[in-house]
C-alpha positions in Angstrom: 103.7 254.3 162.2 107.3 254.5 163.5 110.3 252.9 162.2 111.0 250.2 164.8 114.1 251.9 166.1 112.6 255.3 165.4 112.1 256.8 168.8 114.7 254.8 170.7 117.6 256.6 169.1 118.8 259.4 171.2 118.9 262.8 169.6 117.3 261.6 166.3 115.1 264.7 166.3 116.4 268.2 166.5 113.4 269.8 168.2 112.9 273.4 167.4 111.8 276.2 169.7 108.3 277.6 169.2 108.0 279.9 166.2 106.8 283.4 166.5 103.2 284.3 165.7 101.8 287.0 163.5 98.1 288.0 163.1 97.1 285.1 165.4 98.8 282.4 163.2 102.2 280.8 162.7 104.9 283.0 161.2 105.8 282.4 157.5 109.0 280.4 157.9 110.2 276.9 157.1 108.0 274.2 158.7 109.5 272.7 161.8 108.7 269.9 164.2 108.1 271.8 167.4 109.0 270.5 170.8 105.9 269.0 172.5 105.5 270.1 176.1 102.7 270.1 178.6 104.1 273.4 179.9 103.1 275.3 176.8 100.6 278.0 177.6 96.9 277.8 176.8 95.9 280.1 174.0 93.9 283.2 175.1 91.2 282.3 172.5 90.4 279.4 170.2 91.6 279.6 166.6 90.6 277.0 164.0 93.1 278.4 161.5 95.9 278.2 164.0 95.2 274.6 164.6 95.1 273.8 160.9 98.3 275.7 160.3 100.1 273.9 163.1 99.1 270.4 161.9 99.8 271.3 158.2 103.3 272.6 158.9 104.2 269.8 161.3 103.1 267.2 158.8 105.2 268.8 156.0 108.2 269.0 158.3 107.9 265.4 159.3 107.4 264.2 155.7 110.5 266.2 154.5 112.7 265.1 157.3 111.9 261.4 157.6 110.5 260.4 154.2 108.0 258.1 155.9 104.4 258.2 157.1 103.3 257.8 160.7 99.9 257.2 162.3 100.4 260.1 164.6 101.4 262.8 162.2 101.1 262.9 158.4 98.5 260.1 158.0 96.3 261.9 160.6 97.0 265.3 158.9 95.8 264.2 155.5 92.5 262.8 156.9 91.8 265.8 159.0 92.4 268.6 156.6 90.9 266.9 153.5 87.5 267.5 155.2 88.0 271.3 155.0 86.5 273.4 152.3 89.9 275.0 151.8 92.9 272.7 152.2 96.0 274.3 153.8 99.3 275.1 152.1 101.1 271.8 152.4 98.2 269.3 152.0 98.8 268.6 148.3 102.6 268.2 148.8 102.1 265.7 151.6 99.5 263.9 149.6 101.9 263.7 146.7 104.5 262.1 148.9 102.0 259.4 149.9 101.3 258.8 146.2 105.0 258.4 145.7 105.2 255.9 148.5 102.6 253.8 146.9 103.7 254.1 143.2 107.5 254.2 143.6 108.7 252.8 146.9 106.4 249.8 147.1 107.3 248.5 143.6 111.0 249.1 144.2 111.5 248.2 147.9 108.1 247.0 149.1 106.2 248.4 152.1 108.1 248.8 155.3 105.3 246.9 157.3 101.9 245.6 156.7 100.6 248.3 158.9 101.9 250.9 156.4 99.7 249.3 153.7 96.6 249.4 155.8 97.1 253.0 157.0 97.9 254.1 153.4 94.7 252.4 152.2 92.6 253.9 154.9 94.0 257.4 154.5 93.9 257.5 150.7 90.4 256.1 150.5 89.0 258.5 153.2 90.8 261.5 151.6 89.3 260.7 148.2 85.9 260.4 149.8 86.3 263.7 151.7 87.4 265.5 148.5 84.3 264.1 146.6 86.6 262.4 144.1 86.5 258.9 142.5 88.8 256.3 144.0 92.3 257.3 143.0 94.8 254.9 141.5 96.9 255.2 144.6 94.0 254.3 146.9 93.1 251.3 144.7 96.7 250.0 144.7 96.8 250.4 148.5 93.4 248.7 149.0 94.4 245.8 146.8 97.7 245.5 148.6 95.7 245.5 151.9 93.9 242.3 150.9 97.3 240.7 149.9 98.8 241.3 153.4 95.6 240.2 155.2 96.2 237.2 157.5 94.3 234.0 157.1 92.2 234.8 160.2 91.1 238.0 158.6 93.3 240.3 160.7 96.6 242.1 160.0 100.1 241.8 161.4 100.4 245.2 163.1 103.3 247.1 164.6 103.6 246.3 168.4 106.0 249.0 169.5 104.3 249.8 172.8 103.1 253.1 171.5 99.3 253.0 172.1 96.7 253.6 171.0 98.0 253.0 167.5 100.9 250.7 167.7 100.4 248.1 170.4 98.1 245.3 169.1 96.7 243.7 165.9 93.1 244.6 166.7 93.9 248.3 165.8 94.8 247.2 162.3 91.5 245.4 161.9 89.3 248.3 162.8 91.4 250.7 160.6 90.9 248.3 157.7 87.2 248.4 158.4 87.2 252.2 158.0 89.3 251.8 154.8 86.9 249.4 153.1 83.8 251.3 154.4 85.0 254.5 152.7 85.5 252.8 149.3 82.9 253.2 146.6 80.5 250.4 145.7 82.1 249.8 142.4 85.3 248.7 144.2 83.4 246.7 146.8 81.7 244.5 144.1 84.9 242.8 143.1 85.1 239.1 144.2 88.5 239.4 145.9 87.3 242.4 147.8 84.2 240.7 149.0 86.3 237.7 150.1 88.6 240.0 152.1 85.6 241.8 153.7 84.2 238.4 154.7 87.5 237.4 156.3 87.6 240.8 158.2 84.0 240.4 159.4 84.9 236.9 160.6 87.9 238.3 162.5 85.6 241.0 164.0 83.1 238.5 165.2 80.9 239.2 168.2 83.3 237.6 170.7 86.3 239.5 169.3 84.4 242.8 169.4 83.7 242.2 173.1 87.5 241.8 173.6 88.4 245.0 171.8 89.6 247.9 173.8 87.0 250.7 173.9 89.2 252.9 171.8 89.2 250.3 169.0 85.6 249.5 169.3 84.8 253.2 169.0 86.6 253.3 165.7 84.0 250.8 164.4 81.4 253.6 165.0 83.3 255.5 162.3 83.3 252.4 160.0 79.6 251.9 160.8 78.8 255.4 159.8 80.3 254.8 156.3 79.0 251.2 155.8 76.5 249.5 158.1 77.1 246.0 159.4 80.2 246.3 161.6 78.1 246.7 164.8 74.7 245.7 166.0 72.4 248.4 167.5 73.1 246.9 170.9 76.8 247.2 170.3 76.4 250.8 169.1 74.4 251.8 172.2 76.8 250.0 174.5 79.9 251.8 173.0 78.2 255.1 173.1 77.3 254.5 176.8 80.9 253.5 177.7 82.3 256.6 175.9 79.9 258.9 177.5 80.5 257.5 181.0 84.2 258.3 180.7 83.7 262.0 180.1 85.5 264.0 182.8 83.8 266.6 185.0 85.6 269.3 182.9 84.0 268.1 179.7 87.1 266.3 178.3 88.2 262.7 178.0 91.4 261.0 179.0 93.2 258.8 176.4 94.6 256.1 178.7 91.1 255.4 180.1 90.0 254.4 176.6 92.2 251.4 176.5 93.7 250.7 179.9 97.2 250.4 178.5 100.2 249.8 180.7 103.0 252.3 180.4 106.2 251.0 178.9 108.3 253.2 181.2 106.8 251.5 184.2 105.0 254.6 185.4 101.4 254.7 186.7 99.0 255.6 183.9 97.2 258.9 184.5 93.5 258.0 183.8 92.0 261.2 185.1 93.5 264.2 183.2 91.6 265.3 180.1 93.7 265.6 177.0 93.5 266.6 173.3 93.5 263.2 171.7 91.0 261.6 174.1 88.6 264.5 173.9 88.8 265.0 170.1 88.5 261.2 169.5 85.5 260.7 171.8 83.6 263.7 170.4 84.3 262.7 166.8 83.2 259.1 167.3 80.1 260.0 169.2 79.1 262.3 166.4 79.9 259.5 163.9 77.6 257.3 166.0 74.8 259.8 165.4 74.7 261.7 168.7 73.1 265.1 168.3 75.5 268.0 168.0 73.4 269.9 170.6 73.7 267.1 173.1 75.2 268.3 176.4 77.9 265.6 176.1 79.1 266.9 172.7 78.8 270.5 173.7 80.8 270.0 176.9 83.5 268.2 174.9 83.6 271.0 172.3 83.8 273.5 175.1 86.8 271.7 176.6 88.6 271.7 173.2 88.0 275.4 172.6 89.3 276.2 176.1 92.4 274.0 176.0 94.0 274.8 172.7 97.7 275.7 173.2 99.3 278.9 171.8 100.9 276.9 169.0 97.5 275.8 167.8 97.7 272.2 169.0 96.2 270.3 171.8 98.6 268.6 174.1 98.4 264.9 174.8 100.9 263.1 177.0 102.3 259.9 175.6 100.4 256.9 176.8 103.6 254.8 176.9 106.6 256.9 177.9 107.6 260.5 178.4 110.4 260.8 175.9 108.1 261.8 173.0 104.6 263.1 173.0 103.8 262.9 169.3 100.3 261.7 170.1 99.7 265.5 170.4 99.8 265.7 166.6 97.1 263.0 166.2 95.2 264.7 169.0 95.2 267.9 167.1 93.9 266.1 164.0 91.1 264.6 166.1 90.2 267.9 167.6 90.0 269.5 164.2 87.9 266.7 162.9 85.6 266.8 165.9 85.1 270.6 165.6 84.6 270.3 161.8 82.1 267.5 162.3 80.1 269.7 164.7 80.0 272.4 162.1 80.9 274.9 164.8 84.5 275.9 164.2 85.1 279.6 164.6 88.1 281.9 164.4 89.5 283.0 167.7 
């Protein structure tokens, strides 16, 4: 999430030039937030390690500089790299900062927004599950706080900063909460207050509401469904898979704006045809979560696009869905690409 005035302040970020490379990876120097540009050259070959290093260093730089967590960068980073057998250099440090947010900032100052609570709950719970560890105290605190900020209708008051797909509507918060609770262990789910919260969330995500969800948000329920059945009927699963598959571009990729049909805040005409990193990584990951075979031509073509379109820095470029002043969706797109390739069990060094 962003601070509400976060990206509107001119010059708030001192964007660094691209760092040098050695042995196919990022040079060993202080992590920096690199300028995001669609003009960055395509890498001559795919490198899983370069992608992980880019995301890890960017997340660390963001965490140090802003002392806050965002949907597009360090939350996404923790989820993505916690799935790896070997976590990268800065994973634990960023995780510790999230623990500090929960244990220190919240008791002293309170959460910045309700959305920070839900994203922290989802991230910490998924990370614990990925690591094969019991529910941590931080995750339990965040999950409990999530039920405290839940609205009476079962949804959540989300940030609406016109930064889709993550910060534009309340429905995104509800599907993220569904992933959070679905990743929690049964011992946690048996608690009465938790069961009551789940029932409210299920009531919010009723059949008519799910039909109103943007495809992007409904696809996230495929993730929740893979962890805990009951969020979608088989008919809804099949329909969502069909809609995602139909949007695959001829080059094998997907386009983020086409997943939600968002209007651009800058008044421009949305580009709904160009394949990008977030759309492709997201679609491949959610289709795999839905049970699509890794050998299916849809998945294979999506993976092929990702491996052919990694940039030299290790990331996958994604143009902002809202305005062209910042393209930080590229960071989340890189996380999605890493997760999609990891889920396919086919990552390989370039």
